[in-house]
C-alpha positions as CSV (number, residue, x, y, z in Angstrom):
1,M,0.0,0.0,0.0
2,S,1.1,3.6,-0.6
3,S,2.2,5.9,2.2
4,F,-1.0,7.8,1.8
5,I,-3.1,4.7,2.4
6,Q,-1.0,3.8,5.5
7,K,-1.3,7.2,7.1
8,P,-4.8,8.6,7.7
9,S,-5.1,12.4,7.8
10,E,-4.9,14.2,11.1
11,S,-8.3,15.7,10.5
12,F,-9.7,12.1,10.0
13,L,-8.3,11.0,13.3
14,A,-9.8,14.1,14.9
15,S,-13.1,13.2,13.5
16,L,-13.0,9.8,15.2
17,T,-12.6,11.6,18.5
18,I,-15.5,13.9,17.8
19,Y,-17.7,10.9,17.1
20,G,-16.4,9.0,20.1
21,I,-15.1,6.1,17.9
22,E,-12.2,3.8,18.9
23,L,-11.3,1.5,16.1
24,E,-10.2,-2.1,16.6
25,S,-6.6,-3.1,15.8
26,G,-6.4,-3.7,12.0
27,D,-9.5,-1.5,11.1
28,L,-7.3,1.3,9.8
29,V,-5.3,-1.1,7.7
30,K,-8.5,-2.5,6.1
31,L,-9.9,1.0,5.6
32,G,-6.7,2.0,3.8
33,E,-6.8,-1.1,1.7
34,Y,-10.5,-0.3,0.8
35,L,-9.4,3.1,-0.4
36,R,-6.6,1.6,-2.5
37,L,-9.0,-0.7,-4.2
38,L,-11.6,2.1,-4.7
39,Y,-9.2,4.4,-6.4
40,A,-7.6,1.7,-8.5
41,A,-11.0,0.7,-9.8
42,N,-11.9,4.4,-10.3
43,E,-9.4,4.5,-13.1
44,S,-11.7,2.4,-15.3
45,M,-15.1,3.3,-13.9
46,N,-16.8,6.3,-12.3
47,L,-16.8,5.6,-8.6
48,T,-15.7,8.8,-7.0
49,S,-14.7,12.4,-7.9
50,V,-13.2,13.1,-4.6
51,P,-9.4,13.8,-4.8
52,L,-7.2,11.1,-3.2
53,D,-5.8,13.4,-0.6
54,Q,-9.3,14.1,0.7
55,A,-10.5,10.5,0.8
56,W,-10.0,9.8,4.5
57,D,-12.1,12.8,5.5
58,R,-14.7,12.9,2.7
59,H,-15.2,9.2,2.4
60,I,-14.2,7.3,5.5
61,A,-15.0,9.9,8.2
62,D,-18.2,10.7,6.4
63,S,-19.2,7.1,6.4
64,L,-18.2,6.4,10.0
65,S,-20.3,9.4,11.2
66,L,-23.3,7.0,11.1
67,M,-21.8,4.6,13.7
68,P,-23.2,6.4,16.7
69,F,-26.7,6.0,15.2
70,V,-26.1,2.3,14.5
71,A,-24.9,1.8,18.1
72,S,-27.9,3.6,19.6
73,A,-30.3,1.5,17.5
74,D,-28.5,-1.8,18.3
75,A,-28.9,-2.5,14.6
76,K,-28.2,-6.0,13.4
77,R,-29.1,-5.7,9.7
78,I,-28.3,-2.7,7.5
79,V,-29.4,-2.2,3.9
80,D,-27.4,0.4,1.8
81,V,-29.2,1.8,-1.2
82,G,-27.3,2.9,-4.3
83,S,-24.0,1.6,-3.0
84,G,-21.9,2.6,-6.0
85,G,-18.3,2.5,-4.8
86,G,-19.3,1.1,-1.4
87,L,-19.8,4.3,0.7
88,P,-20.9,4.3,3.4
89,A,-21.5,0.5,3.6
90,L,-18.0,-1.0,3.2
91,P,-16.3,1.2,5.8
92,L,-19.1,0.5,8.2
93,A,-18.9,-3.2,7.5
94,I,-15.2,-3.2,8.2
95,C,-15.8,-1.5,11.6
96,L,-19.0,-3.3,12.6
97,P,-18.4,-7.0,11.8
98,D,-21.4,-8.1,13.9
99,C,-23.8,-6.3,11.6
100,Q,-25.1,-7.8,8.4
101,F,-24.9,-5.5,5.4
102,D,-27.0,-5.8,2.2
103,L,-25.7,-3.6,-0.6
104,V,-28.2,-2.7,-3.3
105,E,-26.6,-1.5,-6.6
106,S,-28.3,-1.6,-10.0
107,T,-25.2,-1.1,-12.2
108,G,-23.7,-4.5,-13.0
109,K,-20.0,-3.4,-13.1
110,K,-20.3,-1.5,-9.8
111,A,-22.1,-4.5,-8.1
112,K,-19.2,-6.7,-9.3
113,F,-16.7,-4.2,-7.8
114,L,-18.5,-4.4,-4.5
115,E,-18.5,-8.2,-4.5
116,E,-14.8,-8.4,-5.4
117,T,-13.9,-5.8,-2.8
118,A,-15.9,-7.4,0.0
119,T,-14.1,-10.7,-0.8
120,A,-10.7,-9.1,-0.9
121,L,-11.3,-7.5,2.4
122,G,-12.6,-10.7,4.0
123,L,-16.0,-9.1,4.8
124,L,-18.2,-12.1,5.4
125,N,-21.0,-9.8,6.7
126,V,-21.6,-8.3,3.2
127,K,-24.1,-9.4,0.6
128,V,-24.4,-7.5,-2.7
129,H,-27.7,-7.3,-4.6
130,N,-27.4,-6.3,-8.3
131,A,-30.9,-4.8,-8.4
132,R,-32.9,-1.6,-8.1
133,A,-34.1,-0.5,-4.7
134,E,-37.7,-0.4,-6.1
135,A,-37.5,-4.1,-6.9
136,V,-36.1,-5.3,-3.6
137,G,-38.5,-3.1,-1.7
138,A,-41.6,-3.9,-3.7
139,S,-44.8,-5.1,-1.9
140,R,-44.8,-8.2,-4.1
141,G,-41.6,-10.2,-4.4
142,G,-39.4,-7.5,-2.7
143,D,-36.8,-9.6,-0.9
144,L,-35.6,-6.8,1.4
145,R,-39.0,-5.1,2.1
146,G,-39.4,-4.3,5.8
147,C,-36.2,-6.3,6.8
148,A,-33.7,-3.6,7.9
149,D,-33.1,-2.1,11.3
150,I,-31.3,0.7,9.4
151,V,-31.2,1.8,5.7
152,T,-28.4,4.0,4.6
153,S,-27.9,6.0,1.4
154,R,-25.3,8.6,0.3
155,A,-25.0,10.8,-2.8
156,V,-27.9,9.1,-4.6
157,G,-30.6,11.8,-4.8
158,R,-32.7,14.3,-3.1
159,L,-34.2,13.4,0.3
160,K,-37.9,13.2,-1.0
161,L,-36.8,10.7,-3.6
162,L,-34.7,8.7,-1.3
163,L,-37.6,8.4,1.2
164,E,-39.8,6.6,-1.3
165,I,-37.3,3.9,-2.2
166,C,-35.7,3.5,1.3
167,I,-38.5,3.7,3.8
168,P,-40.2,0.5,2.5
169,L,-37.1,-1.4,3.3
170,V,-37.1,-0.3,7.0
171,K,-38.8,-2.2,9.8
172,V,-41.4,-0.3,11.7
173,G,-39.5,1.5,14.4
174,G,-36.3,1.4,12.4
175,L,-34.3,4.2,10.8
176,M,-33.2,5.6,7.5
177,L,-29.9,7.5,7.6
178,T,-28.7,9.7,4.8
179,I,-25.8,12.2,4.7
180,K,-26.8,15.5,3.0
181,G,-24.9,18.6,2.0
182,E,-25.5,22.4,2.0
183,Q,-29.1,22.1,0.8
184,V,-30.2,19.9,3.7
185,D,-32.7,22.5,5.1
186,V,-34.4,22.9,1.7
187,E,-34.6,19.1,1.2
188,V,-36.1,18.6,4.6
189,T,-38.8,21.2,4.0
190,E,-39.7,19.9,0.6
191,S,-40.0,16.3,2.0
192,E,-42.7,17.0,4.6
193,G,-45.6,15.7,2.5
194,V,-43.6,12.6,1.5
195,L,-42.8,11.8,5.1
196,R,-46.5,11.9,6.1
197,A,-47.5,9.7,3.1
198,L,-44.8,7.1,4.0
199,G,-45.6,7.0,7.8
200,S,-42.2,8.4,8.8
201,T,-40.7,11.3,10.6
202,I,-37.4,13.0,11.0
203,V,-36.1,12.4,14.5
204,N,-32.6,13.9,14.4
205,T,-30.2,15.9,12.2
206,Q,-26.5,15.9,13.2
207,R,-24.1,18.3,11.6
208,G,-20.6,16.9,11.0
209,P,-17.3,18.1,9.4
210,T,-18.3,17.0,5.9
211,G,-22.1,17.0,5.9
212,T,-25.3,16.5,7.9
213,V,-26.8,13.1,8.9
214,V,-30.6,13.1,8.6
215,A,-32.2,10.3,10.7
216,V,-35.8,9.3,9.7
217,R,-37.8,6.9,11.8
218,K,-40.5,4.7,10.3
219,V,-43.5,4.8,12.6
220,E,-46.0,2.8,10.6
221,E,-46.2,0.2,7.8
222,T,-45.6,1.6,4.3
223,S,-48.6,1.5,1.9
224,R,-48.3,-1.4,-0.6
225,A,-48.5,1.3,-3.3
226,Y,-44.9,2.3,-2.6
227,P,-42.3,2.3,-3.9
228,R,-43.6,3.0,-7.3
229,A,-42.1,1.3,-10.3
230,P,-38.8,2.7,-11.8
231,G,-39.4,5.6,-14.2
232,T,-42.6,6.8,-12.5
233,H,-40.9,9.2,-10.1
234,S,-40.5,12.0,-12.6
235,P,-43.1,14.8,-12.4
236,A,-43.5,14.4,-16.2
237,K,-44.8,10.9,-15.6
238,T,-47.0,11.2,-12.5
239,K,-47.9,13.5,-9.6
240,E,-45.2,13.2,-7.0
241,L,-45.8,11.5,-3.7
242,G,-46.7,14.1,-1.1
243,G,-47.9,16.6,-3.7
244,V,-44.6,18.4,-4.4
245,N,-42.9,18.3,-7.8
246,T,-39.7,16.3,-7.8
247,P,-36.6,16.8,-10.0
248,A,-35.3,13.8,-12.0
249,W,-33.1,11.3,-10.3
250,G,-29.4,12.2,-10.2
251,R,-26.4,12.3,-7.9
252,N,-26.4,14.8,-5.1
253,D,-22.7,15.6,-4.7
254,G,-23.0,19.2,-3.6
255,R,-21.4,18.4,-0.3
256,S,-18.5,20.7,-0.1
257,G,-19.1,21.5,3.6
258,P,-21.7,21.6,6.3
259,P,-24.7,23.8,6.2
260,T,-24.4,27.3,7.6
261,G,-27.9,27.7,9.1
262,G,-31.5,26.5,9.4
263,R,-33.0,23.7,11.4
264,A,-30.7,20.9,10.5
265,S,-27.5,22.8,11.2
266,Q,-28.5,23.9,14.7
267,R,-28.4,20.4,16.2
268,S,-25.1,18.8,16.9
269,G,-23.7,15.8,18.8
270,P,-24.6,12.1,18.7
271,P,-28.1,10.6,19.0
272,T,-29.7,11.2,22.3
273,S,-31.1,7.8,22.9
274,G,-29.2,4.6,23.9
275,R,-25.4,4.5,24.5
276,P,-23.8,5.8,21.3
277,G,-20.3,5.5,22.7
278,Q,-20.3,1.7,22.6
279,R,-20.1,-1.0,20.0
280,R,-21.1,-4.6,20.7
281,G,-18.1,-6.4,21.9
282,R,-15.6,-3.6,21.4
283,S,-14.8,-0.1,22.5
284,F,-16.6,2.7,20.7
């Protein structure tokens, strides 16, 4: 491995302290090896646009910012939607070996990268599903519908779109966690109708060094009408869930820094329930 991979940035190590995370011996080595594999594969496919010298902060620290929520929920099964290059799922799987991770990725070559990387890193707690989230969460034949303690998603789309494809995968009482950027307040506001329609509510927003974690709790069963079939989310095709027009699907990479104001940026610190400073069987 290169010297960069061997030496995490000082700001990354500071982030671990902020989140109250103590990694097991060998975790940093595996995280560095994951980054090496990610950037090697990125030469032949579009997995990340983040410069290599920012990877520990913008990829690994960003992903591990979800760990306090996982610990508080005592989650055992986590589904990651639109896994792409494996963020946040693979860094979390490295550091949380007692959790089962289901990675959902519709692009075949990216799903293959995820499978090969999980194998190379010895991650027996990872299963990759080469499928669309709408398919695995469908009311008929959806293998992952209602199975997850937590569903995660990062850099996939706007919050109101993510809700429709992620909430059906969550157990009642479980959480959806997504990391949003500078438009988090706007996205939260425009999602109010969608949240009501899907029987869910935002329970926490946590500002971090590279973004804001939005935690959504599922409080009742999702209607069998959702998620709608792929291609019907566009306002040109159908009225949007919740009665607010929705832009087309696309990546949401505008995450150059934390928000500067509004509701979401005013709340800081780890989740308030449970004991977020502990991991099952290890210091956290």
